[in-house]
C-alpha positions in Angstrom: 0.2 -0.2 0.0 2.8 2.7 0.8 4.6 1.6 -2.3 1.3 2.5 -4.4 0.8 5.8 -2.3 4.1 7.2 -3.4 3.1 5.4 -6.7 0.1 7.8 -7.2 1.7 11.2 -4.9 4.9 11.2 -7.9 2.0 10.6 -10.7 0.4 13.7 -8.9 3.8 15.4 -9.2 4.7 14.9 -13.0 1.5 15.9 -14.7 0.6 19.4 -13.2 -2.5 18.3 -13.2 -4.9 17.4 -9.9 -5.3 14.3 -9.6 -4.4 12.8 -13.4 -2.9 13.0 -16.2 -2.8 13.2 -20.3 -0.4 11.8 -22.6 -0.7 13.2 -26.5 -2.9 10.4 -27.6 -5.0 12.2 -25.0 -5.6 9.4 -22.9 -6.9 10.0 -20.0 -5.5 7.6 -16.6 -8.1 7.8 -13.8 -8.3 9.8 -11.0 -7.0 7.9 -7.3 -8.8 9.3 -5.4 -12.7 8.6 -4.8 -14.6 11.6 -6.6 -18.5 11.7 -6.3 -20.8 13.6 -8.1 -23.0 16.5 -6.5 -26.0 15.6 -8.4 -28.8 14.6 -5.6 -30.2 11.3 -7.1 -33.3 12.1 -9.4 -35.5 9.2 -11.5 -34.0 10.9 -14.7 -37.7 10.9 -17.0 -36.2 9.7 -19.8 -36.2 6.2 -18.3 -37.5 4.4 -20.5 -37.7 4.7 -24.5 -41.7 5.3 -24.5 -40.1 9.1 -22.1 -37.1 9.8 -24.4 -35.7 13.5 -24.2 -36.3 14.8 -27.5 -32.9 15.7 -28.7 -33.3 19.8 -31.0 -30.7 20.1 -34.0 -28.3 22.8 -32.9 -30.1 23.8 -30.4 -26.9 23.1 -28.3 -25.7 20.8 -25.3 -27.8 19.2 -22.9 -25.7 19.2 -20.1 -28.2 17.7 -16.9 -27.6 14.5 -18.2 -27.3 11.1 -15.9 -28.6 7.8 -15.1 -29.1 8.1 -11.4 -32.0 5.6 -10.3 -32.3 4.2 -13.8 -33.7 0.8 -15.1 -33.7 -1.1 -17.6 -36.8 -2.5 -18.9 -37.2 -6.0 -20.2 -37.0 -6.6 -24.0 -33.6 -3.4 -24.3 -31.3 -4.0 -25.6 -28.0 -3.9 -23.6 -24.3 -4.8 -22.7 -24.4 -7.4 -20.2 -21.2 -6.7 -18.7 -21.1 -9.7 -16.2 -19.2 -10.1 -12.9 -22.4 -9.1 -10.9 -23.3 -5.4 -12.8 -25.4 -3.8 -12.7 -27.1 -2.5 -15.8 -28.9 1.5 -16.5 -30.2 3.6 -19.5 -32.0 6.4 -20.5 -33.3 7.5 -23.2 -33.1 10.3 -26.3 -34.4 10.9 -30.0 -34.2 13.3 -32.3 -35.5 14.1 -35.8 -32.5 13.8 -38.9 -32.7 16.9 -41.1 -30.0 16.0 -42.8 -28.3 12.7 -44.3 -25.6 13.2 -41.9 -25.5 15.1 -38.0 -22.8 15.2 -35.7 -23.2 13.3 -32.4 -21.4 15.2 -29.6 -21.5 13.2 -26.4 -18.7 14.4 -23.2 -18.8 11.9 -19.8 -19.1 14.8 -17.0 -18.0 12.9 -14.1 -15.6 9.9 -13.2 -16.5 6.3 -12.4 -14.4 3.1 -11.3 -16.3 1.0 -14.5 -16.1 0.5 -18.1 -19.0 3.4 -19.1 -21.5 4.2 -20.1 -21.7 2.5 -23.5 -23.6 4.9 -26.1 -26.6 3.6 -29.0 -27.8 5.0 -32.1 -31.6 3.5 -33.3 -32.8 4.0 -36.2 -35.0 5.0 -38.6 -38.2 4.4 -36.8 -41.3 5.9 -37.0 -41.5 10.0 -36.0 -42.6 9.6 -32.0 -42.6 5.8 -32.1 -40.0 3.2 -32.3 -39.8 1.9 -28.5 -38.4 -0.6 -28.1 -36.3 -0.7 -31.4 -34.8 -3.8 -32.3 -31.5 -4.5 -31.8 -30.4 -5.0 -35.5 -31.0 -1.7 -36.1 -28.0 -0.1 -34.3 -26.3 2.6 -36.7 -23.6 3.7 -34.2 -22.4 1.8 -30.7 -19.3 3.2 -28.6 -17.9 2.0 -25.0 -16.6 4.8 -23.6 -13.1 3.4 -22.9 -11.0 6.7 -23.2 -11.5 9.7 -23.7 -14.7 11.8 -21.9 -15.5 13.0 -25.2 -16.5 11.1 -28.0 -17.7 13.2 -31.7 -19.1 11.3 -34.4 -20.8 12.3 -38.0 -23.6 10.0 -38.8 -24.1 9.5 -42.5 -27.1 8.0 -44.2 -29.1 9.2 -42.4 -33.0 9.1 -43.2 -34.7 12.9 -43.5 -37.9 13.4 -41.7 -37.3 9.6 -39.6 -36.4 9.9 -35.6 -33.7 7.8 -34.6 -32.9 6.8 -30.7 -29.8 7.2 -29.0 -30.1 4.9 -26.0 -27.4 5.3 -23.2 -26.2 2.9 -21.1 -24.0 2.7 -17.6 -22.4 -0.1 -15.3 -23.6 0.0 -11.9 -20.0 -2.6 -11.3 -19.1 -0.7 -6.9 -16.2 0.3 -6.1 -15.4 3.9 -4.3 -16.0 6.0 -7.8 -19.8 6.4 -8.2 -20.9 3.8 -11.3 -23.6 6.0 -12.5 -23.5 8.4 -15.4 -23.4 12.5 -16.0 -22.8 13.4 -19.3 -23.7 16.7 -22.0 -25.5 15.7 -25.1 -26.2 17.1 -28.7 -26.8 16.8 -32.0 -25.6 19.2 -34.7 -25.5 19.3 -38.0 -22.0 19.4 -39.9 -20.2 22.2 -39.9 -18.2 23.9 -42.8 -14.5 24.8 -41.6 -14.7 21.2 -39.4 -12.0 20.3 -42.0 -8.7 22.0 -43.6 -10.4 22.8 -47.0 -13.7 24.5 -45.4 -11.7 26.5 -42.9 -13.2 29.7 -42.4 -11.2 33.3 -43.5 -9.9 35.5 -41.3 -10.3 39.8 -43.2 -9.1 41.6 -40.6 -6.7 42.2 -38.0 -6.9 43.5 -34.9 -10.3 42.6 -34.1 -11.1 39.1 -31.5 -12.8 36.4 -33.5 -15.5 34.2 -31.3 -15.3 30.9 -31.5 -16.3 27.4 -30.3 -16.1 23.4 -31.3 -18.9 22.4 -29.2 -21.0 20.3 -32.5 -17.4 18.8 -35.0 -16.7 16.1 -36.0 -13.5 13.9 -35.5 -12.1 14.3 -38.6 -10.5 10.8 -39.6 -12.8 7.8 -38.7 -9.7 6.0 -37.0 -8.7 7.6 -33.1 -5.6 8.5 -33.1 -5.0 9.4 -37.5 -3.4 13.0 -37.1 -2.7 13.1 -40.7 -4.8 16.1 -41.2 -3.8 16.8 -45.3 -4.1 13.3 -46.3 -0.3 13.5 -47.4 2.4 11.4 -46.3 5.5 13.4 -47.3 4.6 16.0 -44.2 5.5 15.7 -40.9 5.4 17.7 -37.9 8.7 17.9 -35.4 7.7 16.0 -32.6 5.3 13.9 -34.8 6.4 9.9 -33.9 4.2 9.0 -37.3 5.5 9.5 -40.7 2.8 11.8 -41.8 1.2 12.6 -38.8 0.4 16.5 -38.8 0.2 17.7 -35.1 1.7 15.6 -31.9 -2.0 14.7 -29.8 -5.4 12.8 -31.3 -8.1 15.0 -33.0 -11.0 15.1 -31.8 -13.3 17.9 -33.0 -11.7 20.3 -35.0 -11.9 23.8 -36.1 -10.7 25.7 -39.1 -9.9 29.1 -40.1 -6.9 30.5 -42.3 -6.3 34.0 -44.1 -3.9 34.5 -47.1 -1.7 37.6 -46.3 -1.2 40.1 -50.4 2.1 41.4 -49.4 5.0 39.9 -47.6 4.9 40.7 -43.6 5.9 39.5 -39.8 2.6 38.1 -37.9 1.3 37.0 -34.7 -1.4 34.8 -33.3 -3.6 35.3 -29.5 -6.0 32.3 -28.9 -7.6 33.3 -25.5 -11.2 33.7 -23.4 -10.8 29.5 -23.3 -14.2 29.1 -21.1 -17.2 27.2 -20.9 -16.1 23.5 -20.8 -17.9 20.1 -21.0 -15.4 18.1 -19.6 -14.3 17.1 -16.2 -11.5 20.2 -14.6 -8.8 17.7 -14.8 -9.1 17.0 -18.4 -10.4 20.2 -19.5 -9.6 22.7 -22.2 -8.4 23.3 -25.6 -5.4 23.1 -28.4 -4.7 24.9 -31.7 -1.6 24.6 -33.9 -0.9 27.0 -37.1 0.1 25.4 -40.4 1.8 27.5 -43.3 0.7 26.0 -46.5 -2.6 24.4 -48.3 -5.3 22.6 -47.0 -3.4 19.4 -48.9 0.2 19.8 -47.9 0.0 21.8 -43.7 3.4 22.8 -42.6 3.2 23.2 -38.5 4.3 27.0 -37.8 3.8 27.1 -33.9 1.3 24.2 -31.4 0.1 26.3 -28.3 0.4 24.5 -24.9 -1.9 20.9 -24.8 -4.2 21.7 -22.7 -5.0 25.2 -23.6 -6.9 24.8 -20.0 -9.9 28.0 -18.8 -8.8 31.1 -18.4 -5.6 30.8 -19.6 -4.1 32.7 -23.1 -1.5 32.5 -25.7 0.3 33.9 -27.8 2.2 32.7 -30.8 5.5 33.7 -31.8 5.7 36.3 -34.6 5.5 34.3 -37.3 6.8 35.3 -41.2 4.6 35.3 -44.5 5.0 35.3 -48.0 3.2 37.5 -50.7 0.4 35.3 -51.3 0.6 32.6 -49.2 -1.8 31.1 -46.5 -1.3 30.6 -42.7 -4.3 28.5 -41.1 -4.7 26.6 -38.0 -7.2 24.0 -35.8 -8.1 24.6 -32.8 -9.3 21.1 -31.0 -10.6 19.5 -27.6 -8.4 17.7 -25.0 -9.4 15.1 -25.2 -12.5 15.9 -27.0 -13.8 18.8 -24.7 -16.2 21.3 -26.1 -15.3 24.7 -25.3 -15.6 28.5 -26.5 -13.1 30.9 -27.0 -11.4 33.9 -29.2 -8.6 34.3 -30.7 -6.9 37.8 -32.9 -5.0 38.4 -36.1 -2.7 41.2 -35.2 -0.1 42.1 -38.4 3.4 43.5 -37.2 5.5 44.9 -40.1 4.3 44.3 -44.0 0.2 46.2 -43.1 -2.4 44.5 -43.2 -3.7 43.4 -46.3 -5.5 40.5 -46.9 -7.2 38.2 -50.0 -10.1 38.4 -50.6 -11.1 34.8 -50.7 -13.1 34.7 -53.8 -14.7 31.4 -52.3 -15.1 28.8 -49.3 -14.0 25.3 -50.7 -15.6 22.5 -48.9 -14.3 19.4 -50.0 -12.2 18.3 -53.6 -11.7 14.4 -54.1 -11.2 12.3 -56.6 -13.1 8.5 -57.3 -12.1 5.5 -60.1 -15.1 5.2 -62.0 -16.3 1.6 -63.1 -14.8 2.5 -67.0 -11.7 3.1 -65.1 -11.7 7.4 -65.9 -10.9 9.4 -63.0 -13.6 11.4 -61.7 -13.1 14.6 -59.6 -15.4 15.9 -57.0 -15.4 19.6 -55.8 -18.0 21.7 -54.0 -18.5 25.6 -52.5 -19.9 26.8 -49.5 -19.9 30.7 -51.4 -18.6 32.0 -53.8 -17.5 36.2 -54.9 -16.6 36.9 -58.0 -15.8 33.4 -59.2 -14.7 32.8 -62.5 -13.6 29.6 -63.6 -12.1 26.8 -61.7 -8.6 24.6 -63.5 -7.7 21.0 -62.9 -4.2 20.7 -64.3 -2.8 17.3 -64.5 0.4 15.4 -63.6 2.9 12.0 -63.5 4.4 13.5 -60.9 2.9 15.9 -58.2 5.1 18.1 -59.7 4.9 19.7 -63.1 1.4 19.7 -64.5 -0.7 20.3 -67.4 -4.0 21.7 -67.9 -7.0 19.1 -67.9 -10.0 21.3 -68.0 -12.1 24.4 -67.4 -15.2 24.5 -65.3 -17.2 27.7 -64.9 -17.7 28.9 -61.3 -20.9 30.6 -60.2 -19.6 34.4 -60.3 -21.1 35.4 -57.0 -23.1 32.4 -54.6 -23.8 31.9 -51.0 -25.3 28.3 -51.5 -23.7 25.1 -51.7 -22.4 24.9 -55.6 -21.4 21.3 -56.8 -19.2 20.9 -59.4 -17.0 17.4 -61.6 -14.8 16.3 -64.0 -14.0 13.0 -65.7 -10.3 12.6 -66.6 -11.3 9.9 -69.7 -7.7 8.8 -69.4 -5.7 8.7 -66.3 -2.3 7.6 -66.3 -0.9 4.1 -65.7 -0.2 3.6 -61.6 -0.6 7.2 -59.7 -2.3 10.1 -61.1 -1.9 13.8 -59.5 -4.7 16.5 -60.2 -4.7 21.0 -58.7 -7.6 22.8 -58.6 -7.2 26.6 -59.0 -9.4 29.2 -58.8 -9.1 32.7 -61.1 -11.5 35.0 -60.8 -13.3 37.9 -63.2 -10.0 40.0 -63.1 -8.0 37.6 -63.6 -6.5 37.1 -60.6 -6.0 32.9 -59.4 -5.5 30.5 -56.4 -4.7 26.9 -56.1 -6.8 24.9 -53.7 -4.9 22.0 -53.4 -3.5 18.5 -55.3 -5.4 15.1 -55.1 -3.7 11.7 -55.7 -4.9 8.8 -56.9 -3.8 5.6 -58.5 -5.6 3.8 -61.0 -4.1 0.1 -60.9 -4.8 0.2 -57.2 -8.9 0.4 -57.2 -11.3 -1.4 -54.9 -14.9 -1.3 -55.3 -18.0 -3.4 -54.8 -16.9 -4.2 -51.8 -19.6 -6.1 -49.2 -19.9 -9.1 -46.3 -22.1 -12.0 -46.7 -24.0 -13.1 -44.6 -25.1 -10.4 -43.7 -26.4 -10.4 -40.6 -23.7 -12.9 -39.6 -23.8 -14.8 -36.8 -19.7 -16.3 -37.0 -18.0 -17.0 -40.4 -18.1 -14.5 -43.5 -17.1 -13.0 -46.6 -16.0 -10.0 -47.7 -16.6 -10.4 -51.6 -15.1 -7.0 -53.3 -12.7 -6.6 -56.8 -9.8 -4.9 -57.1 -8.2 -3.5 -59.7 -4.8 -5.2 -59.4 -3.0 -8.2 -57.6 -1.1 -8.1 -54.3 -1.0 -8.3 -50.8 -3.3 -5.8 -49.1 -4.6 -5.1 -45.9 -8.1 -6.2 -43.7 -8.6 -5.5 -40.4 -12.6 -5.2 -38.7 -13.6 -1.6 -36.7 -15.8 -1.8 -34.1 -17.9 1.8 -34.6 -15.7 3.4 -32.4 -13.0 2.8 -34.6 -11.0 0.7 -32.4 -8.8 -1.5 -34.3 -10.0 -5.8 -33.5 -8.1 -7.8 -36.3 -5.9 -6.9 -38.7 -4.3 -9.6 -41.6 -2.4 -9.7 -44.9 -4.1 -11.6 -47.5 -3.3 -11.4 -51.3 -5.2 -10.1 -54.0 -5.5 -10.9 -57.0 -6.5 -8.6 -60.1 -10.7 -8.8 -60.4 -13.2 -10.5 -58.5 -12.2 -11.7 -54.5 -13.7 -13.7 -51.5 -11.7 -13.0 -48.1 -13.4 -14.7 -44.9 -13.2 -13.1 -42.0 -13.9 -14.5 -38.6 -16.7 -12.6 -36.1 -17.1 -15.1 -34.0 -15.3 -13.6 -31.2 -16.6 -10.4 -31.1 -20.5 -8.8 -29.9 -23.4 -8.6 -30.8 -23.9 -5.7 -32.8 -22.3 -3.1 -36.1 -19.0 -3.3 -37.4 -17.3 -2.2 -40.7 -14.4 -3.7 -42.2 -11.4 -2.5 -44.3 -9.7 -3.0 -47.1 -6.7 -0.9 -48.0 -3.3 -1.4 -50.2 -0.7 1.6 -50.7 -3.2 3.4 -53.1 -7.0 3.4 -52.1 -9.6 2.2 -48.9 -12.7 0.5 -48.9 -14.9 -0.7 -46.1 -18.8 -2.0 -46.1 -20.5 -2.0 -42.7 -22.3 -5.4 -41.7 -23.6 -6.8 -38.1 -23.4 -9.3 -35.6 -26.1 -11.3 -34.7 
């Protein structure tokens, strides 16, 4: 016991954050002392599915979530933790007004049990669907890491209801086994990714921001390659291609482009209204130069930047026409308000007025082995046209095609074009935009390999009870990786298989998986495909 006490004291001193600390992977270490909730017990009104609390989209976070005195109804889907543990559930519902929505969830108290387990079922009829069938589950996350989990839900049925179930685990011990949490449903924000960054058009002005309602950029937790470019790596990053040395949970992006060369810095302050428990709260911020698809780190703010603290970056130089990007992310998935101010030190505050707000830019292989290029904008100002250039090495580009812009627009515009003759192997495509006075700006490069495509991926049988097969088409033979993930993005199994060009069938073993929904991923150096399946 003496050794355990000494170890706990040393850990507290080294971490410098009360009773537990967090490493670069934003994995929290539970407190060594019992921390009891201050909330008074009361039977939750949403104990039963039939009395589920309605979550209004974009209405903010419901900070009152609790499973105190909740019960488990007969017929409910739930995880049987075993070992004499007791489970309790509460319910929420929301009506989908978009086929994609962000599910935000933060555990706000400490428990010694691995919980809660959050599930989403649907679609169900409006104001109906109780109790939902287990097979209608579309989302499942067991919280055993960061307090905050933020997921982009896709392929929702607009106009239909979805049910959210939160299950706790009362396994005994010194800490409260019941769970308190913040929960909300949000429309996907456009500046959740670098290519959709909000433009900064003034210096010395305090801009107010929040990362509430933002989702994780990548489907696999811990993946910190924010520009999908393996050739750019931050100096302190361990894995090649990673752009920041921390896990990105719910990021918001901003950018400015300087007309003239000069020196700048950024104030980051007013961090407040955080959701996480006080020993894991705050934000993290990084400043980059480059483009959305080619980011180079300038400086990181302290991680975490805690509520009530402020930080001013070192002065950094910006060349004429160069763009700077900033990302603000929640420490351990925290959701906070904050402010930022762009300051010009030398050279004058001459900022480029961004003619377009680019939402996305991507490439895909068609069934005819052509390359389809797709991009979309949220706003356009005096936008004459787009230019697509093509390269075999990513350095020397040649004109491919021109696509007319929308001129002036404040609504979503979607564009696409086809390259019927991609290079053998990897083709690089650069997107540029030109306004009516002839000024042009590059908006990034995408690359795609037409020999390493994976398509028509399905799992059969689906649902499965044990052995299953994944069927797919491959554009090339070689060694491929086959992995299974849960819906939280945790890798559960992985193996390499030899794949032939054309039709393929690869067996997967699901006997060891609990009932629920999963997805399998097949990937090689140039392509990746995934498919969901249900284990009964």
